[in-house]
C-alpha atoms as a printed R data frame, in Angstrom:
    type eleno elety resid chain resno       x      y       z
1   ATOM     1    CA   MET     A     1   0.183 -0.126   0.165
2   ATOM     2    CA   THR     A     2   1.808  3.196  -0.493
3   ATOM     3    CA   CYS     A     3   1.866  6.617   1.465
4   ATOM     4    CA   ASP     A     4  -0.400  9.828   0.012
5   ATOM     5    CA   ARG     A     5   1.489 12.146   1.810
6   ATOM     6    CA   GLY     A     6  -0.701 14.907  -0.156
7   ATOM     7    CA   LYS     A     7  -3.769 13.434   1.893
8   ATOM     8    CA   LEU     A     8  -1.707 12.857   5.676
9   ATOM     9    CA   HIS     A     9  -0.349 16.338   5.843
10  ATOM    10    CA   ARG     A    10  -3.920 17.346   5.356
11  ATOM    11    CA   HIS     A    11  -4.985 14.775   8.410
12  ATOM    12    CA   LEU     A    12  -1.800 16.533  10.415
13  ATOM    13    CA   VAL     A    13  -3.184 19.963  10.118
14  ATOM    14    CA   ASP     A    14  -6.439 19.128  10.655
15  ATOM    15    CA   MET     A    15  -5.404 17.302  13.979
16  ATOM    16    CA   VAL     A    16  -3.155 20.648  14.721
17  ATOM    17    CA   ARG     A    17  -6.679 23.105  14.203
18  ATOM    18    CA   LEU     A    18  -8.017 20.474  16.594
19  ATOM    19    CA   VAL     A    19  -6.262 20.263  19.334
20  ATOM    20    CA   ASP     A    20  -5.668 24.500  19.486
21  ATOM    21    CA   PHE     A    21  -9.619 24.755  19.259
22  ATOM    22    CA   ILE     A    22 -10.034 22.982  22.787
23  ATOM    23    CA   ASN     A    23  -6.430 24.039  24.565
24  ATOM    24    CA   LEU     A    24  -8.064 28.367  23.805
25  ATOM    25    CA   HIS     A    25 -11.322 26.853  24.944
26  ATOM    26    CA   GLY     A    26 -10.686 23.731  27.101
27  ATOM    27    CA   THR     A    27 -12.437 25.317  30.344
28  ATOM    28    CA   ALA     A    28 -16.072 25.789  31.007
29  ATOM    29    CA   ALA     A    29 -15.834 29.384  30.684
30  ATOM    30    CA   GLY     A    30 -13.557 29.662  27.308
31  ATOM    31    CA   TRP     A    31 -17.217 27.067  25.683
32  ATOM    32    CA   ILE     A    32 -18.644 29.539  27.391
33  ATOM    33    CA   GLY     A    33 -17.210 32.702  25.403
34  ATOM    34    CA   ALA     A    34 -17.047 31.290  22.417
35  ATOM    35    CA   VAL     A    35 -21.197 30.402  22.241
36  ATOM    36    CA   GLY     A    36 -21.381 34.601  23.378
37  ATOM    37    CA   THR     A    37 -18.906 35.213  20.618
38  ATOM    38    CA   LEU     A    38 -21.455 33.243  18.006
39  ATOM    39    CA   ALA     A    39 -24.614 35.159  19.544
40  ATOM    40    CA   GLU     A    40 -22.816 38.208  18.836
41  ATOM    41    CA   VAL     A    41 -22.402 37.167  15.317
42  ATOM    42    CA   PHE     A    42 -26.002 35.905  14.473
43  ATOM    43    CA   GLY     A    43 -27.160 39.090  16.834
44  ATOM    44    CA   ALA     A    44 -25.135 41.570  13.851
45  ATOM    45    CA   ILE     A    45 -25.784 39.350  11.241
46  ATOM    46    CA   GLY     A    46 -29.911 39.811  11.900
47  ATOM    47    CA   THR     A    47 -29.486 43.675  12.523
48  ATOM    48    CA   VAL     A    48 -27.803 44.273   8.749
49  ATOM    49    CA   ALA     A    49 -31.009 41.619   7.853
50  ATOM    50    CA   ALA     A    50 -32.621 44.047   9.048
51  ATOM    51    CA   PHE     A    51 -31.936 47.437   8.210
52  ATOM    52    CA   GLY     A    52 -31.840 45.823   4.796
53  ATOM    53    CA   ILE     A    53 -34.654 44.649   4.994
54  ATOM    54    CA   ALA     A    54 -36.286 48.407   6.411
55  ATOM    55    CA   ALA     A    55 -33.915 49.941   3.705
56  ATOM    56    CA   ALA     A    56 -36.200 47.961   0.657
57  ATOM    57    CA   GLY     A    57 -38.896 48.770   2.277
58  ATOM    58    CA   TYR     A    58 -38.691 52.757   2.247
59  ATOM    59    CA   PHE     A    59 -37.112 52.307  -0.847
60  ATOM    60    CA   TRP     A    60 -40.041 50.911  -2.342
61  ATOM    61    CA   SER     A    61 -42.662 53.639  -0.488
62  ATOM    62    CA   VAL     A    62 -40.766 56.555  -2.402
63  ATOM    63    CA   ARG     A    63 -41.173 54.773  -5.173
64  ATOM    64    CA   ARG     A    64 -44.583 54.364  -5.128
65  ATOM    65    CA   ALA     A    65 -45.302 57.247  -3.776
66  ATOM    66    CA   ARG     A    66 -43.237 58.524  -6.702
67  ATOM    67    CA   GLU     A    67 -46.646 57.001  -9.017
68  ATOM    68    CA   ALA     A    68 -48.624 57.615  -6.812
69  ATOM    69    CA   GLN     A    69 -47.508 61.813  -8.173
70  ATOM    70    CA   ALA     A    70 -47.060 60.670 -12.003
71  ATOM    71    CA   ARG     A    71 -50.499 59.201 -12.360
72  ATOM    72    CA   ARG     A    72 -52.168 62.688 -11.399
73  ATOM    73    CA   VAL     A    73 -50.402 64.322 -14.825
74  ATOM    74    CA   TYR     A    74 -52.580 63.263 -18.304
75  ATOM    75    CA   ALA     A    75 -53.674 64.728 -22.039
76  ATOM    76    CA   HIS     A    76 -55.862 64.073 -24.098
77  ATOM    77    CA   VAL     A    77 -57.117 66.176 -27.242
78  ATOM    78    CA   ASP     A    78 -60.212 68.167 -26.053
79  ATOM    79    CA   ASP     A    79 -60.843 69.406 -29.406
80  ATOM    80    CA   LEU     A    80 -59.763 69.170 -33.215
81  ATOM    81    CA   VAL     A    81 -60.184 72.690 -35.340
82  ATOM    82    CA   CYS     A    82 -60.708 72.349 -39.471
83  ATOM    83    CA   HIS     A    83 -59.286 75.364 -41.160
84  ATOM    84    CA   ARG     A    84 -60.283 74.724 -44.310
85  ATOM    85    CA   GLU     A    85 -60.439 77.952 -45.433
86  ATOM    86    CA   ARG     A    86 -56.132 77.873 -45.112
87  ATOM    87    CA   GLU     A    87 -55.824 81.301 -42.133
88  ATOM    88    CA   PHE     A    88 -55.241 80.334 -38.526
89  ATOM    89    CA   VAL     A    89 -55.629 83.415 -36.177
90  ATOM    90    CA   ASP     A    90 -52.462 83.944 -34.191
91  ATOM    91    CA   THR     A    91 -53.233 84.932 -31.248
92  ATOM    92    CA   GLY     A    92 -50.183 85.773 -29.637
93  ATOM    93    CA   GLN     A    93 -51.298 84.260 -25.966
94  ATOM    94    CA   PHE     A    94 -48.462 83.191 -23.538
95  ATOM    95    CA   ILE     A    95 -49.153 80.489 -20.714
96  ATOM    96    CA   ARG     A    96 -47.272 80.622 -17.202
97  ATOM    97    CA   GLY     A    97 -43.184 80.662 -17.969
98  ATOM    98    CA   GLY     A    98 -43.767 83.133 -21.762
99  ATOM    99    CA   GLU     A    99 -44.073 79.540 -23.938
100 ATOM   100    CA   SER     A   100 -46.301 80.464 -26.491
101 ATOM   101    CA   ASP     A   101 -49.782 78.752 -26.104
102 ATOM   102    CA   THR     A   102 -49.389 77.006 -29.937
103 ATOM   103    CA   ALA     A   103 -46.848 75.079 -31.502
104 ATOM   104    CA   TYR     A   104 -46.985 75.696 -35.245
105 ATOM   105    CA   SER     A   105 -45.564 72.648 -37.751
106 ATOM   106    CA   GLU     A   106 -41.900 73.427 -39.341
107 ATOM   107    CA   HIS     A   107 -42.729 71.844 -42.450
108 ATOM   108    CA   LEU     A   108 -46.320 73.654 -44.083
109 ATOM   109    CA   SER     A   109 -45.199 76.740 -45.314
110 ATOM   110    CA   TRP     A   110 -47.443 80.296 -44.808
111 ATOM   111    CA   GLU     A   111 -47.436 83.927 -45.274
112 ATOM   112    CA   PRO     A   112 -48.500 86.913 -42.210
113 ATOM   113    CA   GLY     A   113 -51.422 88.626 -42.620
114 ATOM   114    CA   GLU     A   114 -54.420 90.344 -40.639
115 ATOM   115    CA   ASP     A   115 -57.554 89.758 -40.733
116 ATOM   116    CA   ARG     A   116 -60.818 92.885 -40.255
117 ATOM   117    CA   HIS     A   117 -60.120 92.829 -36.304
118 ATOM   118    CA   GLY     A   118 -55.920 93.944 -37.121
119 ATOM   119    CA   ASN     A   119 -55.495 90.338 -35.719
120 ATOM   120    CA   SER     A   120 -52.109 88.129 -36.804
121 ATOM   121    CA   ILE     A   121 -52.632 85.509 -39.186
122 ATOM   122    CA   ARG     A   122 -51.134 82.627 -40.827
123 ATOM   123    CA   HIS     A   123 -51.827 82.443 -44.532
124 ATOM   124    CA   TYR     A   124 -51.241 78.945 -45.420
125 ATOM   125    CA   SER     A   125 -50.741 77.046 -48.615
126 ATOM   126    CA   THR     A   126 -52.622 73.745 -47.300
127 ATOM   127    CA   PRO     A   127 -55.356 73.393 -45.259
128 ATOM   128    CA   ILE     A   128 -54.982 72.746 -41.214
129 ATOM   129    CA   VAL     A   129 -56.544 71.630 -37.980
130 ATOM   130    CA   ALA     A   130 -56.003 72.949 -34.853
131 ATOM   131    CA   CYS     A   131 -55.876 70.004 -32.064
132 ATOM   132    CA   HIS     A   132 -56.653 71.460 -29.180
133 ATOM   133    CA   VAL     A   133 -54.727 69.180 -26.827
134 ATOM   134    CA   LYS     A   134 -55.565 70.224 -22.025
135 ATOM   135    CA   LEU     A   135 -52.959 68.824 -20.006
136 ATOM   136    CA   SER     A   136 -53.818 68.069 -16.463
137 ATOM   137    CA   ASN     A   137 -51.472 68.283 -13.215
138 ATOM   138    CA   GLY     A   138 -53.599 66.701 -10.307
139 ATOM   139    CA   SER     A   139 -50.085 66.360  -8.024
140 ATOM   140    CA   ASP     A   140 -48.860 67.766  -6.022
141 ATOM   141    CA   GLU     A   141 -45.864 68.803  -8.026
142 ATOM   142    CA   ILE     A   142 -43.930 70.737 -10.522
143 ATOM   143    CA   MET     A   143 -43.754 68.843 -13.521
144 ATOM   144    CA   GLY     A   144 -41.592 69.346 -16.566
145 ATOM   145    CA   PRO     A   145 -40.349 69.182 -19.325
146 ATOM   146    CA   ILE     A   146 -43.118 67.617 -20.843
147 ATOM   147    CA   ARG     A   147 -43.401 66.405 -24.221
148 ATOM   148    CA   VAL     A   148 -47.495 65.714 -26.330
149 ATOM   149    CA   ASP     A   149 -47.009 63.505 -28.642
150 ATOM   150    CA   LEU     A   150 -50.511 63.368 -31.200
151 ATOM   151    CA   VAL     A   151 -50.666 59.283 -32.261
152 ATOM   152    CA   ASP     A   152 -53.153 58.210 -34.877
153 ATOM   153    CA   PRO     A   153 -55.190 55.570 -33.206
154 ATOM   154    CA   ILE     A   154 -55.715 53.225 -36.589
155 ATOM   155    CA   SER     A   155 -51.982 53.504 -37.123
156 ATOM   156    CA   GLY     A   156 -50.369 53.820 -33.382
157 ATOM   157    CA   SER     A   157 -47.648 55.659 -35.506
158 ATOM   158    CA   LEU     A   158 -46.832 59.539 -34.504
159 ATOM   159    CA   VAL     A   159 -48.341 62.241 -36.828
160 ATOM   160    CA   ARG     A   160 -45.560 64.253 -38.825
161 ATOM   161    CA   ASP     A   161 -45.190 67.353 -36.781
162 ATOM   162    CA   GLY     A   162 -47.927 66.341 -34.245
163 ATOM   163    CA   SER     A   163 -44.914 66.784 -31.230
164 ATOM   164    CA   SER     A   164 -44.509 69.408 -29.019
165 ATOM   165    CA   GLU     A   165 -43.117 70.104 -25.426
166 ATOM   166    CA   VAL     A   166 -44.395 72.888 -22.792
167 ATOM   167    CA   ARG     A   167 -41.517 73.598 -20.155
168 ATOM   168    CA   ARG     A   168 -42.965 72.757 -16.980
169 ATOM   169    CA   LEU     A   169 -46.999 72.493 -15.143
170 ATOM   170    CA   GLU     A   170 -47.525 74.008 -11.980
171 ATOM   171    CA   PRO     A   171 -49.008 71.994  -8.936
172 ATOM   172    CA   LEU     A   172 -52.964 71.014  -9.675
173 ATOM   173    CA   GLY     A   173 -52.522 73.188 -12.683
174 ATOM   174    CA   SER     A   174 -53.876 73.057 -16.611
175 ATOM   175    CA   LEU     A   175 -53.195 74.388 -20.008
176 ATOM   176    CA   ILE     A   176 -54.340 73.929 -23.349
177 ATOM   177    CA   ARG     A   177 -51.826 73.492 -26.282
178 ATOM   178    CA   VAL     A   178 -52.616 74.250 -29.487
179 ATOM   179    CA   MET     A   179 -50.998 72.621 -32.456
180 ATOM   180    CA   VAL     A   180 -51.742 73.346 -35.419
181 ATOM   181    CA   ILE     A   181 -50.872 70.253 -38.196
182 ATOM   182    CA   GLU     A   182 -51.339 69.862 -41.622
183 ATOM   183    CA   ASP     A   183 -55.101 68.862 -41.852
184 ATOM   184    CA   GLU     A   184 -55.247 65.109 -43.001
185 ATOM   185    CA   TRP     A   185 -57.638 63.609 -40.904
186 ATOM   186    CA   SER     A   186 -61.377 64.704 -41.163
187 ATOM   187    CA   GLY     A   187 -63.004 62.159 -41.319
188 ATOM   188    CA   ARG     A   188 -61.756 59.799 -39.450
189 ATOM   189    CA   PRO     A   189 -60.908 58.775 -35.950
190 ATOM   190    CA   PRO     A   190 -59.936 61.059 -33.717
191 ATOM   191    CA   LEU     A   191 -56.758 61.057 -32.791
192 ATOM   192    CA   LYS     A   192 -55.355 60.564 -29.340
193 ATOM   193    CA   ALA     A   193 -52.642 61.818 -27.267
194 ATOM   194    CA   ARG     A   194 -49.076 60.436 -25.376
195 ATOM   195    CA   ILE     A   195 -47.367 62.350 -23.040
196 ATOM   196    CA   VAL     A   196 -43.555 61.631 -21.695
197 ATOM   197    CA   PHE     A   197 -42.443 63.884 -19.030
198 ATOM   198    CA   ARG     A   198 -39.769 64.060 -15.998
199 ATOM   199    CA   ASP     A   199 -41.140 64.018 -12.121
200 ATOM   200    CA   SER     A   200 -39.589 66.578  -9.659
201 ATOM   201    CA   SER     A   201 -37.158 63.533  -8.560
202 ATOM   202    CA   GLY     A   202 -35.623 62.856 -11.990
203 ATOM   203    CA   THR     A   203 -37.798 60.232 -13.024
204 ATOM   204    CA   TRP     A   204 -38.753 59.942 -16.663
205 ATOM   205    CA   TRP     A   205 -42.994 58.447 -17.022
206 ATOM   206    CA   HIS     A   206 -44.979 58.083 -20.197
207 ATOM   207    CA   ARG     A   207 -48.959 57.525 -20.907
208 ATOM   208    CA   TYR     A   208 -51.085 57.051 -23.987
209 ATOM   209    CA   GLU     A   209 -54.358 58.655 -23.127
210 ATOM   210    CA   SER     A   210 -56.287 57.253 -19.779
211 ATOM   211    CA   GLU     A   211 -53.888 53.920 -19.535
212 ATOM   212    CA   PRO     A   212 -51.593 53.549 -16.560
213 ATOM   213    CA   ILE     A   213 -48.753 55.158 -15.959
214 ATOM   214    CA   GLN     A   214 -45.516 53.577 -17.200
215 ATOM   215    CA   ARG     A   215 -41.494 54.506 -16.518
216 ATOM   216    CA   ALA     A   216 -40.512 55.810 -20.300
217 ATOM   217    CA   PRO     A   217 -37.610 54.464 -21.978
218 ATOM   218    CA   ARG     A   218 -34.624 56.348 -21.999
219 ATOM   219    CA   SER     A   219 -35.278 55.864 -25.925
220 ATOM   220    CA   ILE     A   220 -38.308 58.247 -26.195
221 ATOM   221    CA   ARG     A   221 -36.924 60.580 -23.133
222 ATOM   222    CA   GLY     A   222 -36.267 64.324 -23.828
223 ATOM   223    CA   GLY     A   223 -32.918 65.311 -25.456
224 ATOM   224    CA   ALA     A   224 -34.213 64.382 -29.251
225 ATOM   225    CA   SER     A   225 -38.164 64.899 -31.435
226 ATOM   226    CA   ALA     A   226 -40.544 61.998 -30.978
227 ATOM   227    CA   GLU     A   227 -40.352 62.425 -34.803
228 ATOM   228    CA   GLN     A   228 -36.438 61.550 -34.739
229 ATOM   229    CA   VAL     A   229 -37.147 58.274 -32.268
230 ATOM   230    CA   PHE     A   230 -39.994 57.758 -34.860
231 ATOM   231    CA   ALA     A   231 -37.760 58.019 -37.715
232 ATOM   232    CA   ARG     A   232 -35.008 55.660 -36.275
233 ATOM   233    CA   LYS     A   233 -37.174 52.760 -35.806
234 ATOM   234    CA   LEU     A   234 -38.834 52.901 -39.090
235 ATOM   235    CA   ARG     A   235 -35.219 52.522 -39.939
236 ATOM   236    CA   SER     A   236 -33.914 49.901 -38.096
237 ATOM   237    CA   ARG     A   237 -37.355 47.720 -39.456
238 ATOM   238    CA   GLY     A   238 -35.977 48.343 -42.721
C-alpha cells in the first residue's frame, strides 16, 4: 500500500487545528465565551438583515409615492378644429413661463397677414387643423418638461409635426396646447395624445391617453424629438 503524502499532511493540519481549538476553549469559561461570540455574530447578522429589509421597504414606499404623483398627470385631445380656409389667427397668447400656447408645424409654408380686427393671421398653402390638447397636473409637484405626441389611433404611429413640449406644469394646474398641423384627419377617428414627462425627482414617465402610467424608456425621453425617434425606429425595421 502506498502512502498519499498530501492526504497525510492535510489530516495532520486538521488535528493540529483541533488541538488548538480545545486548548483555547478547553475550560467551561472558554466554551461559554465561544458561544457568546457566536451569539454576537448571529445578532449582528440579524441587525444587518433588519436594516436591509427596512431600507428596501423605504425605497419601495418612495417609488410608490412617485408613481402616485405621476398618475395624476394626463392629457387628452380636447378638440380638433378644421381650418379649410387655410387661415389661422395667431392670438399671441402665452402660458405661464413665457411659452406660446400654440405650436406650429415646421414643414407647412405660410404667409403673414391680418384680419379685419387687426389680429395676426397665418395664410397656409394647404388645409390645416388645430388640435387642442389639454394637459392636467393633479399632483402637488411641478412636472416638466412635458412632451405631447399626437398619435394616429389606426396605425399607432406618431403624427408628423404632432409633437410639442411644455417646459413645466404647475401643481394642480392645467393648460391647453394648440398644435397646428396639416389636415389629413378630417372624417377619420380622432387623434390620441401621448405624454412623456419628468417629475420633480428626475424620473421619466409616459402615458397614452387614460392608460396606466409607465416608466419611460430612454429612447423616448427628452433630448431627441419624438419624430426623430420614430424615424430611427422605421430605419431599424427597414
